[in-house]
C-alpha positions as CSV (number, residue, x, y, z in Angstrom):
1,M,101.7,84.1,116.5
2,R,103.5,83.9,113.2
3,Q,103.5,87.7,112.9
4,L,104.6,88.1,116.5
5,A,107.6,85.8,115.8
6,H,109.0,88.6,113.6
7,E,108.4,91.5,115.9
8,D,111.7,91.1,117.8
9,L,110.0,91.5,121.2
10,P,111.3,89.6,124.2
11,L,108.0,87.9,125.0
12,N,107.3,84.4,126.3
13,L,104.2,82.9,124.7
14,A,101.5,81.2,126.8
15,I,98.7,79.3,125.1
16,S,95.4,78.4,126.7
17,L,95.1,74.8,125.7
18,H,92.9,73.0,128.3
19,A,92.5,69.8,126.2
20,P,94.9,67.4,124.5
21,N,92.8,66.6,121.4
22,E,90.5,68.4,119.0
23,K,87.2,66.8,120.0
24,L,87.5,67.6,123.7
25,R,88.9,71.1,123.1
26,R,85.9,72.0,121.0
27,E,83.5,70.8,123.7
28,L,85.3,72.9,126.3
29,I,86.1,76.1,124.3
30,P,83.3,77.4,122.1
31,W,85.5,79.5,119.8
32,A,88.0,76.6,119.2
33,K,86.1,75.8,116.0
34,H,87.7,78.9,114.4
35,F,91.3,77.7,115.0
36,S,92.1,74.0,115.0
37,L,94.5,72.5,117.5
38,N,96.9,71.6,114.7
39,E,96.9,75.2,113.4
40,I,97.6,76.6,116.9
41,L,100.4,74.1,117.5
42,D,102.0,74.7,114.1
43,A,102.0,78.4,114.8
44,A,103.5,77.9,118.2
45,R,106.2,75.6,116.7
46,Y,107.0,78.3,114.2
47,Y,107.2,80.9,117.0
48,F,109.7,78.7,118.8
49,D,111.8,78.1,115.6
50,Q,112.0,81.8,114.9
51,T,112.6,83.1,118.4
52,G,114.1,80.2,120.4
53,R,111.7,80.9,123.2
54,E,109.9,77.9,124.6
55,I,106.1,77.9,124.7
56,T,104.0,77.5,127.9
57,L,100.7,75.6,127.7
58,E,98.0,76.6,130.2
59,Y,95.8,73.6,131.2
60,I,92.9,73.8,133.6
61,L,92.1,70.4,135.1
62,L,88.4,69.6,135.3
63,A,87.5,66.5,137.4
64,G,86.5,63.6,135.2
65,V,86.7,65.7,132.0
66,N,90.3,66.3,131.0
67,D,92.3,65.1,134.0
68,Q,92.4,61.4,133.2
69,L,95.6,59.4,132.7
70,E,95.0,59.1,128.9
71,H,94.7,62.9,128.7
72,A,98.1,63.2,130.4
73,F,99.7,60.9,127.9
74,E,98.1,62.7,125.0
75,L,99.3,66.1,126.4
76,A,102.9,64.7,126.8
77,R,103.0,63.7,123.2
78,L,102.0,67.2,122.1
79,C,104.5,68.8,124.4
80,K,107.4,66.7,123.0
81,A,106.6,67.8,119.5
82,L,106.4,71.4,120.6
83,R,109.2,71.8,123.2
84,A,106.6,73.3,125.6
85,N,106.3,73.8,129.4
86,V,102.9,73.1,131.1
87,N,101.1,75.1,133.8
88,L,98.5,72.8,135.4
89,I,95.7,74.8,137.0
90,R,93.1,73.2,139.4
91,Y,89.6,74.3,138.5
92,N,87.9,76.6,141.0
93,E,84.3,75.7,141.6
94,V,81.5,78.0,140.5
95,P,78.0,76.9,141.6
96,S,76.3,77.7,138.2
97,L,78.8,75.7,136.1
98,P,78.7,71.8,135.7
99,F,82.4,71.3,136.5
100,A,84.2,70.0,139.6
101,R,87.6,70.6,141.1
102,P,89.9,67.6,140.5
103,R,91.2,65.5,143.5
104,S,94.8,66.3,144.6
105,D,95.9,62.7,143.8
106,D,94.6,63.0,140.3
107,V,96.5,66.2,139.8
108,M,99.7,64.8,141.2
109,N,99.4,61.7,139.0
110,F,98.7,63.9,135.9
111,Q,101.8,65.9,136.7
112,A,103.9,62.8,137.3
113,I,103.1,61.4,133.9
114,L,104.1,64.6,132.2
115,R,107.4,64.8,134.2
116,N,108.2,61.1,133.5
117,N,107.9,61.9,129.8
118,G,110.5,64.7,130.2
119,I,107.9,67.6,130.3
120,N,108.5,70.6,132.6
121,A,105.1,70.7,134.3
122,H,104.1,72.8,137.3
123,V,100.9,72.9,139.4
124,R,99.8,76.5,140.0
125,K,98.7,77.3,143.5
126,S,95.2,78.6,143.9
127,R,94.6,81.6,146.1
128,G,91.4,83.3,147.2
129,R,89.1,80.2,147.1
130,D,88.0,80.8,150.7
131,I,86.4,84.1,149.7
132,D,85.3,83.1,146.2
133,A,88.0,85.3,144.7
134,A,90.1,82.7,142.9
135,C,90.6,82.6,139.1
136,G,87.2,82.3,137.4
137,Q,85.2,82.7,140.6
138,L,85.1,86.5,141.1
139,R,83.8,87.4,137.7
140,R,81.1,84.7,137.8
141,N,79.9,85.8,141.3
142,V,79.9,89.5,140.3
143,A,77.8,88.7,137.2
144,A,75.4,86.6,139.3
145,T,75.0,89.3,141.9
146,S,74.3,91.9,139.1
147,A,71.8,89.7,137.5
148,S,69.6,89.3,140.7
149,P,70.1,92.2,143.0
150,S,68.3,92.3,146.4
151,V,65.2,94.5,146.2
152,A,64.5,96.9,149.0
153,G,62.3,99.3,147.2
154,E,62.6,101.0,143.8
155,E,64.4,104.0,145.2
156,A,67.0,101.8,147.0
157,T,67.6,99.8,143.7
158,Q,68.1,103.0,141.7
159,A,70.4,104.5,144.3
160,S,72.4,101.2,144.3
161,R,72.7,101.3,140.5
162,L,73.8,104.9,140.5
163,H,76.4,104.1,143.2
164,Q,77.7,101.1,141.2
165,R,77.8,103.2,138.0
166,G,79.8,106.0,139.7
167,F,82.2,103.5,141.3
168,T,82.7,101.7,138.0
169,L,83.6,105.0,136.3
170,A,86.0,105.9,139.0
171,E,87.7,102.5,138.6
172,L,87.8,103.0,134.8
173,I,89.6,106.4,135.2
174,V,92.1,104.9,137.7
175,L,92.7,102.0,135.3
176,I,93.3,104.3,132.4
177,V,95.8,106.4,134.4
178,I,97.6,103.3,135.5
179,L,97.7,102.0,131.9
180,L,99.0,105.3,130.6
181,I,101.8,105.3,133.2
182,L,102.8,101.7,132.4
183,A,102.7,102.5,128.7
184,S,105.0,105.5,129.1
185,I,107.5,103.2,130.8
186,F,107.1,100.0,128.9
187,V,106.6,101.1,125.3
188,P,109.9,103.1,125.1
189,Y,111.7,100.1,126.7
190,V,110.2,97.7,124.2
191,L,111.0,100.0,121.3
192,K,114.6,100.4,122.5
193,L,115.0,96.6,122.8
194,R,113.5,96.2,119.3
195,E,115.9,98.8,117.8
196,N,118.9,97.2,119.5
197,S,117.9,93.9,118.0
198,H,117.6,95.5,114.6
199,R,121.1,97.1,114.9
200,I,122.6,93.7,115.7
201,R,120.9,92.1,112.7
202,C,121.9,95.0,110.5
203,A,125.6,94.5,111.6
204,H,125.2,90.8,110.7
205,N,124.0,91.8,107.2
206,L,127.1,94.0,106.7
207,G,129.3,91.2,108.0
208,D,127.8,88.7,105.5
209,I,128.3,91.2,102.7
210,F,131.9,91.6,103.7
211,T,132.4,87.8,103.3
212,A,130.9,88.1,99.8
213,L,133.2,91.0,99.0
214,Q,136.3,89.0,100.1
215,H,135.3,86.0,97.9
216,Y,134.8,88.3,95.0
217,A,138.1,90.0,95.5
218,H,139.8,86.6,95.8
219,D,138.5,85.7,92.3
220,N,139.1,89.2,90.8
221,G,142.7,90.1,91.5
222,S,142.0,91.6,95.0
223,F,139.6,94.2,93.5
224,F,136.1,94.8,95.0
225,P,133.1,94.9,92.6
226,C,133.2,97.6,90.0
227,V,131.4,98.0,86.6
228,V,132.7,100.0,83.6
229,K,134.3,103.3,84.5
230,D,133.6,106.6,82.7
231,A,137.0,107.4,81.1
232,K,136.1,111.1,80.8
233,N,134.6,111.6,84.2
234,G,136.0,109.3,86.7
235,G,135.1,111.4,89.7
236,S,131.3,110.9,89.7
237,Y,128.7,108.1,90.1
238,T,125.3,106.9,88.9
239,A,122.9,104.4,90.4
240,Y,120.1,101.9,89.6
241,S,120.5,102.0,85.8
242,G,119.7,99.1,83.5
243,P,118.3,96.6,86.1
244,D,117.2,94.2,83.3
245,D,120.3,94.3,81.2
246,P,121.9,90.9,80.9
247,N,125.5,92.2,80.8
248,P,126.7,95.4,82.4
249,F,130.1,95.0,80.7
250,A,128.7,94.8,77.2
251,A,129.8,97.5,74.7
252,I,126.2,98.5,74.4
253,S,124.6,98.3,77.8
254,S,121.8,100.1,79.5
255,V,123.9,100.1,82.6
256,R,125.6,103.5,82.7
257,P,129.3,103.9,83.5
258,N,130.2,104.5,87.1
259,D,127.1,102.8,88.4
260,V,127.8,102.1,92.0
261,T,124.7,99.9,92.7
262,A,125.3,97.8,89.6
263,S,128.8,97.3,91.0
264,L,127.4,96.0,94.2
265,W,124.9,93.8,92.2
266,L,127.9,91.9,90.8
267,L,127.9,90.0,94.1
268,V,124.4,88.7,93.2
269,R,125.2,88.0,89.5
270,G,128.3,86.0,90.5
271,G,126.5,84.0,93.2
272,Y,128.5,85.5,96.1
273,V,125.2,86.7,97.6
274,R,122.3,84.3,97.3
275,D,119.7,86.1,99.5
276,T,119.2,89.7,98.5
277,G,117.6,90.2,101.9
278,I,121.0,91.0,103.4
279,F,120.9,94.3,101.5
280,I,117.9,95.4,103.6
281,C,118.5,97.0,107.1
282,P,115.9,95.5,109.6
283,S,115.2,99.0,111.0
284,V,113.6,100.2,107.7
285,T,110.4,99.2,105.9
286,A,111.6,97.9,102.6
287,Q,111.4,94.8,100.5
288,K,114.3,92.8,99.1
289,D,114.8,92.5,95.4
290,L,112.9,89.4,94.3
291,I,115.0,89.1,91.1
292,H,112.0,89.3,88.7
293,D,111.9,90.6,85.2
294,P,109.6,93.6,84.4
295,S,106.6,91.2,84.0
296,G,107.1,89.8,87.5
297,R,108.6,86.5,86.4
298,T,111.5,85.1,88.4
299,V,114.8,85.1,86.5
300,A,118.3,84.0,87.1
301,P,120.5,86.5,89.0
302,S,122.8,86.6,85.9
303,A,119.9,87.9,83.8
304,R,119.8,91.1,85.9
305,A,122.4,93.9,86.2
306,N,121.2,96.1,89.0
307,F,118.8,96.6,91.9
308,R,115.3,97.3,90.5
309,R,114.6,100.2,92.8
310,S,116.2,102.2,95.6
311,S,114.0,100.6,98.2
312,N,115.8,97.2,97.5
313,L,119.0,98.6,99.0
314,S,119.4,100.0,102.5
315,Y,123.2,100.4,102.5
316,S,125.8,102.5,100.8
317,Y,129.0,101.2,99.2
318,A,132.4,102.9,98.8
319,S,132.4,104.4,95.4
320,P,134.9,102.6,93.2
321,F,135.0,105.6,90.8
322,S,137.5,108.3,91.5
323,A,139.7,110.7,89.5
324,A,142.5,110.3,92.1
325,P,145.3,108.2,90.4
326,D,146.2,106.4,93.7
327,Y,142.6,105.5,94.6
328,K,141.9,101.7,94.3
329,L,139.1,99.8,95.9
330,T,140.8,96.6,96.9
331,E,141.0,94.2,99.8
332,T,144.4,95.8,100.8
333,L,142.8,99.0,102.0
334,P,143.8,100.5,105.3
335,A,142.0,99.1,108.3
336,A,140.1,102.3,109.1
337,F,138.8,102.7,105.5
338,A,134.9,102.4,105.5
339,I,133.7,100.0,102.8
340,M,130.0,100.0,103.6
341,A,127.5,101.5,106.0
342,D,123.8,102.3,106.6
343,K,122.6,104.3,103.6
344,N,123.9,107.8,103.1
345,P,121.2,110.4,103.9
346,G,122.3,112.6,101.0
347,V,121.9,115.9,102.8
348,P,124.2,118.9,102.7
349,V,126.6,118.5,105.6
350,D,126.6,121.6,107.8
351,V,127.5,120.0,111.0
352,P,131.2,120.2,111.9
353,F,133.3,117.3,113.3
354,G,133.2,118.6,116.9
355,A,129.5,119.3,117.2
356,P,127.5,117.5,119.9
357,A,125.7,114.3,119.2
358,P,122.1,115.8,118.8
359,E,123.4,117.9,115.9
360,H,124.9,114.9,114.2
361,A,121.5,113.3,114.1
362,R,120.7,115.6,111.2
363,I,123.5,114.1,109.0
364,N,123.4,110.5,110.2
365,S,121.8,107.7,108.2
366,L,118.0,107.6,108.4
367,N,118.1,103.8,108.9
368,H,118.3,104.1,112.7
369,A,116.3,107.4,113.1
370,G,119.5,109.5,113.1
371,A,121.0,107.8,116.1
372,G,124.1,106.7,114.1
373,E,125.1,104.1,111.6
374,N,126.6,100.6,111.4
375,V,129.9,101.0,109.5
376,L,131.8,98.1,107.9
377,Y,135.6,98.7,107.9
378,A,138.2,97.2,105.6
379,Y,139.5,94.9,108.3
380,G,136.0,93.3,108.5
381,A,134.7,94.8,111.7
382,V,131.2,96.4,111.9
383,V,131.0,99.2,114.4
384,F,127.9,101.4,115.3
385,Q,129.1,105.0,115.1
386,W,127.2,108.0,116.5
387,R,128.5,110.3,113.8
388,P,129.7,109.9,110.2
389,Y,133.1,111.3,110.9
390,C,134.5,107.8,111.5
391,A,136.8,106.8,108.8
392,I,140.6,107.4,108.2
393,G,141.5,110.6,110.2
394,N,137.9,111.1,111.2
395,D,136.9,111.4,107.5
396,N,133.2,111.9,106.9
397,I,132.1,108.6,105.2
398,Y,129.1,110.3,103.4
399,T,131.1,113.1,101.7
400,V,134.2,113.6,99.6
401,Q,137.0,115.7,101.0
402,A,137.3,117.9,97.9
403,K,135.7,118.2,94.5
404,A,138.9,117.2,92.7
405,P,142.0,115.4,93.8
406,P,144.7,117.7,95.4
407,T,147.6,118.9,93.3
408,T,151.1,118.0,94.1
409,G,152.1,119.4,97.6
410,Q,148.5,120.2,98.4
411,S,146.8,118.6,101.5
412,I,143.2,118.2,102.5
413,Q,141.9,118.2,106.1
414,S,140.1,115.0,106.6
415,T,137.6,116.4,109.2
416,I,136.1,118.9,106.9
417,S,132.3,118.6,106.3
418,G,133.0,117.8,102.6
419,L,130.7,117.6,99.6
420,V,128.0,115.2,98.6
421,G,126.4,114.6,95.2
422,S,126.6,112.4,92.1
423,N,129.0,114.7,90.4
424,V,131.9,114.1,92.8
425,G,134.0,111.1,93.8
426,P,136.7,110.1,96.3
427,S,139.4,112.8,96.2
428,S,142.3,110.7,97.5
429,A,143.3,107.1,98.4
430,G,142.0,107.4,101.9
431,D,138.7,109.2,101.1
432,S,135.7,107.0,102.0
433,F,132.7,108.1,100.0
434,L,129.7,105.8,100.5
435,V,126.9,105.9,98.0
436,P,124.1,105.7,96.8
437,T,122.2,108.2,98.9
438,E,118.6,108.4,99.9
439,R,118.1,110.9,97.1
440,D,119.3,108.6,94.4
441,G,117.3,106.2,92.2
442,P,113.7,105.4,91.3
């Protein structure tokens, strides 16, 4: 149940309880000794806390066993602590078992106690009792029939067994076909729901990062995070250098100039981001940076200068490093400037702006299987785009428009495919170039 709570599936959980205390539950359910009642209820409570979906408790009423008033009061106390609904099920008689169906008055009194205590309790209707086909009856009767078949000669018995075996095989084939059909319909639907949920959480991550960027800019003269620039080669970037360096701005530092990931890590060093999990897209399998030293010991964020490995970062950040004299990464950027997005795939861009959507899947971020990318804009909005040509003038957010800034009087078309690589940087004030890429880093 705890694992299921993190699968982002739209499922309502039902638990077979059948007893309001540990002693009675172990008497009724043989396997209950493997999971205590408290363990099950704690896991159910965790599922509710994580998903917000209320739990349903299934409770079969057995006459004189678990249908007494004290049992109803015990169950009510459990439900209040769990925020659970209750399905009350009248036991259906089976001749070979020592249980009896409860009286209608006892069932109604049991339900009334639960409802008077604010519990949403329903009594499930029994169907098929007149032909021994209600819940629990059919399987028991089939088993009993199979255990003592009528004997009308050895040949008749063998023929009957062969007939039963063939019928069972036919049923199995039909069942498999039905399950395959249902799976072909249901599985893609569930996967789509899960991915949609991941996209929403991914957008929330980028929104939280934007809040941190704003606070950083407020404290640093409107500039977004940026470590030391390479005075000789402003139009390039590096990534993931010197993760254990205590000061990326020191004269002698293992953090290389133009390190874009160390720039983003300044949000963590400065306390603007306290949970590094927001740097992980929910659609990918990755682990957040646990802020350990090389020996695995937890250290203060200020003792680190960078993400330890590329798998600790699922997003790309607008490179602060450019040779263009008018390029400044500040909070006063044009609204359509892309600040962050799902990680740059780092592939050569051979798909033009006007190509159909299936072709853009090759140059979209890998985070969402090529379907598109969540993009954080300078005005704070996060939009899921189906192609990377989505910044100022349909600029490709994963490439630079030119290898070097244009000369006076020269213009660059924003919708060109552009260039990608660590040896280039934004070529103009409106050129969004989000890095690192999937090909960068350890």
